[in-house]
C-alpha positions in Angstrom: 228.4 3.2 107.5 230.2 0.4 105.6 231.6 -1.4 108.6 230.7 -1.9 111.9 231.9 1.7 114.4 233.8 0.6 117.4 233.8 3.8 118.7 230.7 6.6 119.3 231.6 9.8 120.4 228.6 12.1 121.5 229.2 16.1 121.5 226.6 17.5 123.2 224.8 21.3 123.7 224.5 21.7 127.6 220.1 20.4 128.4 220.4 18.1 124.8 220.6 15.4 126.8 223.9 14.2 124.9 224.3 12.3 128.5 221.2 10.4 128.9 221.6 8.9 125.2 225.2 8.0 125.8 224.3 6.1 128.5 221.9 4.4 126.5 223.6 3.8 123.8 226.2 2.1 125.8 224.3 0.2 127.4 222.3 -1.3 124.3 225.3 -1.9 122.4 227.6 -3.1 125.4 230.1 -1.0 125.3 232.2 1.4 127.9 230.6 4.6 128.5 233.5 7.8 128.4 233.1 10.7 129.7 235.1 11.2 133.2 237.5 9.1 132.4 239.3 11.2 129.8 240.4 13.5 132.7 241.3 10.5 134.7 243.8 9.7 132.1 244.9 12.8 131.1 245.8 13.5 134.9 247.8 9.8 135.3 249.7 10.7 132.4 251.1 14.5 133.8 251.5 13.4 137.5 248.5 15.4 139.2 245.4 15.9 140.2 242.1 15.8 138.0 240.9 18.6 139.2 243.9 20.4 137.3 243.4 19.1 134.0 239.5 19.2 134.7 240.1 23.5 134.4 241.7 23.0 131.7 238.2 22.3 129.7 236.3 25.0 131.8 236.9 28.5 131.1 237.3 30.5 133.9 234.5 32.4 135.5 235.2 36.2 136.0 235.5 35.5 140.1 237.8 33.1 139.6 239.9 35.4 137.1 240.0 38.1 139.4 241.0 35.8 142.7 243.5 34.6 140.1 244.8 38.3 139.7 244.7 38.6 143.7 246.8 35.7 143.6 249.2 37.1 141.3 249.7 40.3 143.0 250.6 39.0 145.8 247.6 37.5 147.8 247.7 34.4 149.4 247.9 31.0 147.8 246.5 28.0 149.9 248.4 25.2 147.8 251.3 27.6 146.8 253.0 24.3 145.9 250.1 22.4 144.5 249.8 25.4 141.9 253.6 25.4 141.1 253.4 21.7 139.9 250.5 22.2 137.5 251.9 21.7 133.9 250.4 25.6 131.7 247.1 25.4 129.6 248.7 24.3 126.2 250.3 21.1 127.7 247.1 20.3 129.9 245.1 20.7 126.6 247.5 18.3 124.7 246.9 15.5 127.9 243.4 15.7 127.2 243.5 15.5 123.3 246.5 12.4 124.3 244.0 10.7 126.6 241.2 11.1 124.0 243.2 9.2 121.3 243.7 6.7 123.3 240.6 5.9 124.3 239.8 6.3 120.4 242.7 3.6 119.5 241.1 1.2 122.4 237.8 1.3 120.9 235.1 -0.5 121.9 233.4 2.9 123.9 231.1 5.4 123.8 232.5 9.3 124.2 230.4 11.8 125.8 232.3 15.4 125.3 235.8 16.5 125.1 235.0 17.2 121.8 236.5 13.6 120.7 234.2 13.3 116.8 236.7 16.3 116.6 239.8 15.0 118.0 239.7 11.7 116.5 237.8 12.9 113.1 236.7 11.0 110.1 238.6 7.8 110.7 236.9 4.2 110.0 235.5 2.6 112.8 233.8 5.9 114.4 230.5 7.6 114.6 230.3 11.1 115.5 227.2 11.8 116.8 226.0 15.9 117.7 223.4 16.3 120.0 221.6 19.4 120.2 218.5 21.1 120.9 216.8 25.0 120.5 217.9 27.4 123.2 214.3 27.8 124.0 214.1 23.9 124.9 217.2 23.6 126.7 216.2 26.5 128.7 213.3 24.8 129.6 214.8 21.4 131.2 217.6 23.3 133.4 214.8 25.5 134.9 212.4 22.0 135.1 215.9 20.1 136.8 216.1 22.5 139.2 217.3 26.4 138.7 215.5 29.1 140.2 214.0 30.4 137.7 214.0 30.7 133.2 216.6 33.7 133.3 219.0 31.6 135.5 218.2 28.7 133.2 218.8 30.9 130.4 222.0 32.4 131.6 223.3 29.0 132.1 222.4 27.7 128.6 224.3 31.2 127.0 227.3 30.6 129.0 227.6 26.9 128.3 227.3 27.4 124.8 230.0 30.5 124.9 232.3 28.4 126.8 231.4 25.3 124.0 232.7 27.6 121.3 235.6 28.7 123.4 236.8 25.2 123.7 235.9 24.2 120.5 238.7 27.0 118.9 241.0 27.0 122.0 241.8 22.9 121.2 241.5 22.5 118.0 241.2 25.6 116.3 237.2 25.4 115.2 235.7 28.9 114.6 232.7 27.8 113.5 230.6 24.3 114.4 229.6 23.1 111.4 227.4 20.1 111.0 229.6 18.4 108.4 231.9 17.7 111.1 229.6 15.2 112.1 227.8 11.8 111.2 224.8 12.3 112.5 223.1 15.7 114.2 220.1 15.1 116.4 217.7 17.2 117.8 216.1 16.2 120.7 213.5 18.8 120.2 211.9 16.6 118.0 213.9 12.6 118.9 213.5 11.7 122.1 216.0 9.6 124.2 215.0 6.5 122.8 214.5 7.5 119.3 217.9 9.0 119.2 219.4 5.8 120.4 218.1 3.6 117.9 218.8 5.6 115.3 222.6 5.9 116.9 222.3 1.9 117.2 221.2 1.2 113.5 224.1 3.7 112.3 226.6 1.6 113.7 225.1 -1.5 112.7 224.4 -3.6 116.3 
C-alpha cells in the first residue's frame, strides 16, 4: 500500500484460521485485536445487553424460530421486559455498523469479522483481508477441533457459509462476495498462519 495502514480488517470463512492470523498480526504490529469489542460498543450505544446485539449477527436456527413463534402465539416468555426493551433487527444492525465505523475512525487495530472490510470500504489507511480455504480443508480442521464426526463438521461449515452469505446481504446488500472487495485474499490451504501473517505485515509496511 502507498501509505502505512493503521487498520487491518480480516474477514474469514469458518475454520480458515482468520482469528489466529488476526491475533498474530496484532501482536506483530503492536495493534489492538478487536472482535467481540464491536458487540460491546454497539450494546453500550443502545444501552442493552450484548447478547441482544450478538443475536443480530447470527441467523436464528429452526428451533429458535419455532420457540419465537410459540411465544408470539401466547407461550411463556421468561423475560418479557428484556424482549420489549430490545431494538429491532434493523436498529441493531445500524448499531453494529456504527461500532465498526467507530473502531475504524480510531484506527490502530486489527478487526476480525463483522464484515469490517465492507463496512469501511477502500479508504486510505485500511488493509482489507479475506482469509479463506476449501470446504474440505475447513471440514477437516473442524473435525480435528473436536466435533464428533466429519458429517457434523461438514454441516457446520455449510451452515456457517450460508449464514455468512446472509449476513453480507442483509447488512450490506452484497449478494456475491467478490475478491475485489478485498486488498488481499489468503488461501490457508496453501499458506500457513505464519506465512499469512508475513504477507499482511509486508502489505501494511511494518
